[in-house]
N, C-alpha and C positions, 0 to 999 in steps of 0.2 A: 433716447434720440432716435430719430427716423433711421431705417436702413440706409446705408450709404454706398451699397454694392448692387450692381445690375450686370446680368450676363448679356450683352448686346447680341452676340452671334447666335443666341437661341431665343430671341425675342419672337413672341408670337404676333406682334405688330409688324407685318412684313408684306412684301410684294415679290411674286416670282413670275418670271416670264422668259421667253426664248433669248431675249437680248440681254437680260441681267436680272439682279436681284436687289432687294433694299430691306433692311431691317432697322427700326427706329426706337429710340429711347426719348421719353419726355416726361412731363408731370403725370400723364395718365397711367403711366406703369412704373414710374420712379418718382414719386411725389417730392422728394427732398431737393431734386434738381430743378429749382424754380428759375434759374437764370440762363440755363444752356440746355439745349436738346441736341441729339446726335443721330446719325444715320451711318450704318455701315452699307456701302453700296459696292456692287461688282458689275462691271460691264464686260460683256464678251467683245472680241474684235468686231468692230462695226456696230456694236450695240449702241443705241442712241437715246439718251435721256432727253426727251423732247424739249423743244423751246417753252420756257416758263419763267415765272418770276414769283417772288415771295413777299406777300404784303405785310408781314409783321416781323420779319427777322432778316438780318444779313446772313450770308453763307460763307463759311470758311471750310477749307478742305485741306487734308494731308494724304499725300499718295503713299500707300503702303506697299504696293507691288504693281507692276505693269505701267502702261502709258495710255494717256487719254488727251484728247483735244478739247478746248473749251472756245466758245465765242461769247462775247457779251457786248451789249449796248448800253450806253449811260443816258441819262436824261437830256444831256446836252448834245446827243447825236454821235459822240464819238464811240469808237469800237476797238476791240482788241480780240485777237485770235492767238491762242498759246497751245504749246505742247507741254505736257507735265510727265515727270518720271518719279521714281521713288525718292522720297525726301522732300519733294516740292509742295508748296502750299499756294492756295488761291484765296481771295477774298472778294466777294461781290456784295456791295452795300445793298441794303434792303430795297427792293423794287426794281433792281436792274434786270433786264432780260438776258437770259443766257440758255446755253445748251451744252451738252457733254456728249462725247462719242468715243468709244474705245478705239485705240489705234493698233492694237495687237503688238506682237504676234500671239500673245496669250491674254488671259483674263486681266482686267485691271481692278484692283481692289483699292478703294479709298474710304477715308473716314471723313464725314461732313459734320460740321458743328454749326449751331445756330444761336444767336444772342437772345434767345427767348425760350424759356423752358416749356411753354405752352404750345410751341410751334409743332406742327405735324407735317411730315414730308408728303403725306398722303392727302393733304388739303391745300396743295399748292395751286397756283393759277397756271394751268397749262393750255397751250395754244389749241390743241384739238378739243378739249373740253369746252373752251370758250366759243370756238367756230361752230361746233356741232350743236351748241345750244341756242345759237343766235338766228333769228329768222333768216331764211335762205335768201331772201331779196337784199337784205342788209350786206350779207357776205358777198353776193354777186357784185354788188355796187363798189364794195370796199376793195375786194381783192381784183376786181375788173376781169372776172372770169364768167363764162357762160354758165347757164343753169346746169347743162349736162355735165360739166366738170364739177361744180360744186356739190351736186348730187352724189357724186362718187367719193367725196371726201370722208374720213372717219366719222362714225356716228356716235362717238363718245371719246373719252380720254384714252390716248394711247399710252401715256406714261413712259415706258421703255419700248422701243421697237428694234428688231433685228435689221440692220441695214449692211451696207458694204463698208469695208474699211475706208476711211476718207483719204483723199490726197490732201496733206496738210498744206501744200503750196498752192492749192486752188484759190483763186482771188475771191473777195466779196463780190456780190452780184452788182453793187453800185461801185463805180470807179472814183467817186468823189467824196469818200468817207475820211474823216480825220481820226487819227489814232488817239487812244484815251491818254489824257495828260498825266495820269497816274497809272503805273502798271498794276494788273491784278495779280501778278505772279511774284512769288519770292521763294528762293531755294533754302529753305530752313535747313535741310541736311548739309548744305555746304557752308553753313555758318561756322566760323572759328568757335570752338567750344571753350567754355570755362572748365578747366581741368582740375580735378580734385584727386586725393590719393585713392578714392574708391570709385571713381567713374567721372562722367562728364556732362554737362548741360548746355544746351543751346536755347537761348530765349530771344523772342523777336516781339518788339512792341511797335506802336505807331511811329516811333522815332526811326526805325530801321525800314518799316514798311508802311508808309504814310497812309495808304488806302485802308488799311486794317484799322478802322477808326473806332470800333467798340470792343475789341478783343485784344489780348496779348496771347502769345503761343510759346510753347516750349517742347523740346525733345530731350528726354533724360535717359542716359545709359548707365546702368548700375552694374558694376563688377560683383562677382560672387562674394558673398560675405559682407558687403558694404552697407553703410546706413546713411540715408539721407537725413541729415539731422533735424532734431526738433525745431520747428519754425512756424510762422503764421504770416498770412497776408492781410495788411490793414485795408486794403481798397478793393478786395475782389474775392469771390468764390473761386474755387479750383475744380476743374473737371478732368478727369485722367481716363485714358483708354490705353490698355496694356496690349502691346504688339508681340512681345517676346518675354519669355522667362516668367518666374514667380517672384511675388514680394508679399509681405504682410504690411498693411496700413493701420496706424493707430491714430485716433482722433480724440482730442480733448475739448469738451464742451462746457467747461466751467462747473460749479457745483459738484465736484466729484465724479463728473460723468466722463469715462473713457471707454471707448469701443475699439476693437480691432477686427479686422477681416482679412483674408488671403485672396489674392488676385493673380489671375493668369491671362494669357491671350484671349482677347475678345472682351475682357471684363471692363466695366466703367466704375469709377470712383467719383464720388461727389463730396466736396469739403466746404461747408459754409464760410463765408467771410469771416475772419478773425478767429476761427478754431485752430488750436494748436494741433499739429500733426507731424508725423514722421513716417519714413518708409524703410522697412528692414528687408533686404534682399535675401532671398531663400533659393537653395539648391546650387548646383554646380554650373548651370548655364546662366550667362548674363541677362539682365532684365532691361527692356527698353519700354518706355511709355511715352505717349504724346499728351500734352496737357494744354488745356484752354483756361484762361482767366477772363472774367467779364469786365475787364477794364484795360483801355489802350495803354496805360502806364503801369509797368510792372513794379510791385513794391513786395518786400519781404523783410522780416526781422527774425533772425536766428537765435537760438538759445545761447550758443557761444558768443556771438556777437554782443548780446544783451549783457551776459555775465562780464565781458571785458569792458563794458562801457559803464561799469560802477566801481567805487572805491572798495578795496579789499575789506576794510573795517566794516562798511556797510553790509557787505555780503556776509562776512562771519557772523554778524549779529543776526541776519536774516535766517541763516541755516542753523545757527547754534553751533558752530565749529570754530576752529582757531583759523587765524590769517594764514598759517602755514598749510593748511588743507586748501584754502582759497587759492593759494599761489599755484597750485597743481592744476587749476582749470585752464582751458584753452584761452588764449588771449586774442583770438581772431576767429572769424567764422570758419567752421569746419567744411561747409557745403555738403559734400559726399565723402564720408569717412570710411576708411578701410577697417 
């Protein structure tokens, strides 16, 4: 099987500047991740990820630490401006124009996910890149600016610039804009979790967050010594990013193929659709991970649920044991077991 672990925070595919940093993972450095690409981005207070759009992927985000402001415009001309803090997520459909700026007081660290494994953060459509490469006479006419002003605009892509901390209450330039019909913000960290004996899980699909039309997302918290039980997803790949603690992940790819690897903060795990897998928590500190699925509808089948959904006699014959042994098996999904 292909390697299913990647250390995102040490990625050589990176950008560093005075206003922030970005590190990416996609099929160029993590070939197994064909459906999802990711970026770890940090913005300083006032750091501005300039106006841009993505031509081949929608953008999802999860705030790990700090606060950031976003603006986004939809094809129908509706707009939204939001403030995000730890545990919040956003979703910008493919092609929507948007910008991000750190609100302070400290650095903002967030995870970006894209619904195309071939996507590169460093190949996006940025406003300064576009304008700087367009004939000056076109820019002058389109932006209705004199030649002297256009001549002083950036000569290439800015990507991230160091600006001033924005005033979130400042209005849009045009007073006649309509708000987005569907919000781009969802507070994943505030969702009531599914609680189990060994931890908890928050899952958000397009049912809860309608604009999140190509992905489902989750946050899982594992207590020391717990086990995320053996299961698989019939309709999606699974892409994990670890924010806290350590765990061991095992995956089953049929034909006797099983691989395991240990994961810690900053590591990414990719599990192909239909592969059986489990997560074994390690160490004395709890583990937290953020998860993306490349389907807006979440599906799962767990081992304990599957075993509970069959007659005892059938299972006894399958495993070559007595029905008394089968009677000791769980009769419902364990989720996260202690």
